[in-house]
C-alpha positions in Angstrom: 86.2 69.9 114.2 83.5 72.2 115.8 81.4 74.3 113.5 82.1 77.2 115.7 85.7 77.6 114.7 84.7 77.7 111.1 82.0 80.2 111.8 84.6 82.4 113.5 86.7 82.2 110.3 83.7 83.1 108.2 82.9 86.1 110.3 86.5 87.3 110.2 86.7 87.0 106.4 83.3 88.7 106.0 84.4 91.7 108.0 87.9 92.1 106.7 88.3 90.6 103.2 85.0 91.2 101.3 86.6 90.4 97.9 87.4 86.8 99.0 84.2 86.4 101.1 82.0 87.2 98.1 84.1 85.1 95.8 84.0 82.1 98.1 80.1 82.1 98.1 80.3 80.8 94.5 82.2 77.7 95.5 80.5 74.4 96.4 78.9 74.7 99.8 81.0 72.0 101.3 84.1 74.0 100.4 83.1 77.3 101.9 84.5 76.6 105.4 87.9 75.5 104.1 88.2 78.7 102.0 87.2 80.8 105.0 89.8 79.0 107.2 92.6 79.7 104.6 91.6 83.3 104.2 91.2 83.9 107.9 94.7 82.6 108.4 96.0 85.0 105.8 94.3 87.9 107.7 95.8 86.8 111.0 99.3 86.7 109.5 98.9 89.9 107.5 97.8 92.0 110.5 100.7 91.1 112.7 102.8 93.7 111.0 100.0 96.3 111.6 99.7 95.5 115.3 103.3 95.4 116.4 105.6 98.4 116.9 108.8 96.4 117.4 110.1 93.4 115.6 110.3 91.0 118.6 106.6 90.8 119.3 106.0 90.2 115.6 108.6 87.5 115.4 107.0 85.8 118.4 103.6 85.8 116.8 104.9 84.5 113.5 106.9 81.8 115.3 103.7 80.7 117.1 102.0 80.2 113.8 105.0 78.3 112.4 104.9 76.0 115.4 101.2 75.5 115.1 101.5 74.3 111.5 104.4 72.0 112.2 102.7 70.5 115.3 105.0 72.0 118.0 102.3 74.1 119.5 99.6 71.4 119.3 98.1 72.1 122.8 97.8 75.9 122.1 96.2 75.3 118.7 93.2 73.6 120.3 92.1 76.9 121.8 92.7 79.1 118.7 89.7 78.9 116.3 91.6 80.0 113.1 94.5 77.7 113.7 92.2 74.8 114.6 90.2 75.3 111.4 93.2 75.7 109.3 94.9 72.5 110.4 91.6 70.6 110.0 91.3 72.1 106.5 94.9 71.0 105.5 94.1 67.5 106.7 90.7 67.2 105.0 91.8 68.9 101.7 95.0 67.0 101.6 97.1 70.1 101.4 100.8 70.7 102.2 101.5 73.2 104.9 104.8 74.3 103.2 103.3 77.1 101.1 101.8 78.5 104.3 105.2 78.2 106.1 106.8 80.1 103.3 104.1 82.7 103.6 104.8 83.1 107.3 108.5 83.5 106.5 107.9 86.1 103.9 105.7 88.1 106.3 108.7 88.6 108.5 109.5 91.5 106.3 106.3 93.2 107.7 107.6 93.4 111.2 110.8 95.2 110.3 111.2 98.7 108.9 113.7 97.9 106.2 112.6 99.1 102.8 112.1 96.7 99.9 115.3 96.8 98.0 114.6 95.4 94.5 111.8 94.6 92.2 112.9 90.9 92.3 112.6 90.9 96.1 109.2 92.6 95.8 108.0 89.9 93.4 109.3 87.1 95.6 107.4 88.6 98.6 104.2 88.9 96.6 104.6 85.3 95.2 105.0 83.9 98.6 102.1 85.9 100.2 99.5 86.6 97.5 100.2 83.9 94.8 100.5 81.2 97.4 97.1 82.0 98.7 95.5 81.8 95.3 97.2 78.5 94.6 96.1 77.0 98.0 92.5 78.2 97.4 92.5 76.7 94.0 93.6 73.3 95.4 90.9 73.4 98.0 88.4 73.5 95.0 90.4 71.5 92.4 93.3 69.8 94.2 94.3 67.6 91.4 94.6 70.2 88.7 98.4 70.7 88.4 98.1 73.4 85.6 96.8 75.9 88.1 100.2 76.9 89.3 101.0 79.4 86.5 97.6 81.1 86.8 98.0 81.3 90.5 101.3 83.0 90.2 100.1 85.6 87.7 96.9 86.1 89.8 98.8 86.7 92.9 101.4 89.1 91.4 98.5 91.1 89.9 96.4 91.3 92.9 99.2 91.6 95.5 101.1 94.3 93.6 97.8 96.3 93.0 96.9 96.0 96.7 100.4 97.2 97.8 100.4 100.1 95.4 97.0 101.1 96.7 98.2 101.1 100.3 101.6 103.0 99.9 100.6 106.0 102.0 98.9 103.9 104.7 102.0 101.7 104.9 104.2 104.8 105.1 102.2 106.1 108.1 103.0 102.8 109.8 106.8 103.1 109.0 106.7 100.6 106.2 107.8 101.0 102.5 107.0 98.2 100.0 107.8 100.2 96.8 111.2 98.8 95.7 114.1 101.0 96.2 115.2 100.5 92.5 111.8 102.0 91.4 112.2 104.9 93.8 115.8 105.5 92.7 114.7 105.8 89.0 112.4 108.7 90.0 114.8 110.4 92.3 113.0 109.3 95.5 114.0 107.4 98.6 112.1 105.4 101.2 112.7 108.4 103.6 110.6 110.6 101.3 107.6 108.3 101.7 108.1 107.9 105.4 108.3 111.7 105.8 104.9 112.1 104.0 106.4 113.8 101.0 104.3 113.6 97.9 106.4 115.0 95.0 105.1 114.6 91.4 107.8 111.9 91.0 105.9 109.7 93.4 103.0 109.5 91.0 105.4 108.4 88.3 106.9 105.7 90.6 103.5 104.4 91.4 102.6 104.4 87.7 105.6 102.1 87.1 104.4 99.8 89.9 100.8 99.7 88.6 102.1 98.9 85.1 103.9 96.0 86.6 100.6 94.8 88.1 98.8 95.3 84.8 101.2 93.1 83.0 100.6 90.3 85.4 96.9 90.9 85.2 97.1 90.6 81.4 99.2 87.4 81.8 96.6 85.9 84.1 93.7 86.9 81.9 95.4 85.1 78.9 95.5 81.9 80.9 92.2 82.3 82.6 90.2 80.6 79.8 92.1 77.4 80.5 91.1 77.3 84.1 88.8 74.4 85.2 85.4 75.8 86.0 85.5 74.4 89.6 88.6 76.6 90.3 87.1 79.9 89.2 85.8 81.0 92.7 89.4 80.9 94.0 90.4 83.4 91.3 87.4 85.7 91.3 89.1 88.3 93.6 91.5 89.1 90.7 88.5 90.8 89.0 89.0 93.8 91.2 92.6 94.5 90.1 91.6 97.0 87.4 89.5 98.8 90.1 92.4 99.0 92.4 94.7 100.3 89.7 92.2 103.0 88.9 92.1 103.9 92.5 95.9 104.4 92.5 95.7 106.6 89.4 92.9 108.8 90.6 93.9 109.2 94.2 95.2 112.7 95.1 98.9 112.4 96.3 97.9 113.6 99.8 95.0 111.2 100.2 95.8 108.6 102.8 93.1 106.1 102.1 93.7 102.7 100.5 90.1 102.0 99.6 90.4 102.4 95.8 87.1 102.2 94.0 83.9 101.8 95.9 82.9 98.4 97.5 79.9 98.3 95.0 82.3 98.6 92.1 84.4 95.8 93.4 81.4 93.7 94.0 80.1 94.3 90.5 83.5 93.3 89.0 83.4 90.0 90.9 79.8 89.3 89.9 80.3 90.2 86.3 83.4 87.9 86.1 81.5 85.1 87.8 78.9 85.2 85.0 81.0 86.2 82.0 84.5 85.1 82.9 87.8 87.1 82.6 87.0 88.7 79.3 89.8 90.0 77.2 89.6 93.7 76.1 
């Protein structure tokens, strides 16, 4: 496989997913390209919901990726750098494509404008998108360590939930609502309130419930982090920014439309400190 396709993946991750880009640099040099391929694929899939205005174009793009991973679109894959690098990575790292197919299926939610109904549905979505990515990255680095699955699940639920809570207002501007309807109901809110740009005090309470959910998963991950094999640590370093993201949700003014959370320097510092001192308990 040409180095150019992997260089393309690296550039994409560096520009659009700095948490994972920095974390990947602590992996063995011969694993960098495979992590970048995996993370570039995630970016490609995640942005489909941001690019399309109607479901059909999104469905077509997601189906193309499904066909690429199952070998149906083999000729087209040759000309797509991320798809080519990803398929090469799956082969060289002896990885199953099934978790990525499940990720694609879960991302179909992104191309529709139906609200997330329940917390169980929310967790299922986050497991298949965020947790699956942590698990695949860990296998790139330590493929024979079966005990990584529980840590990857908690890591993904913590990181994915925090990220979605951070982006509530941005998603609403795009016509999407990821906060589960059952949480909104408990606080007297509806998806329509978010889509209309309403920011009642109850919204802060609803987001507080969602961030508490993320914090519980972060604590569960941290309790298991000490048992992680050292070679798998770079795959999990992005989880270090979860407290930063949660602080961003709490501090943001209700009318603030950014999803940046804490500054990039704070996030970088969290990753570097965790790299050297591990996921320390409070």
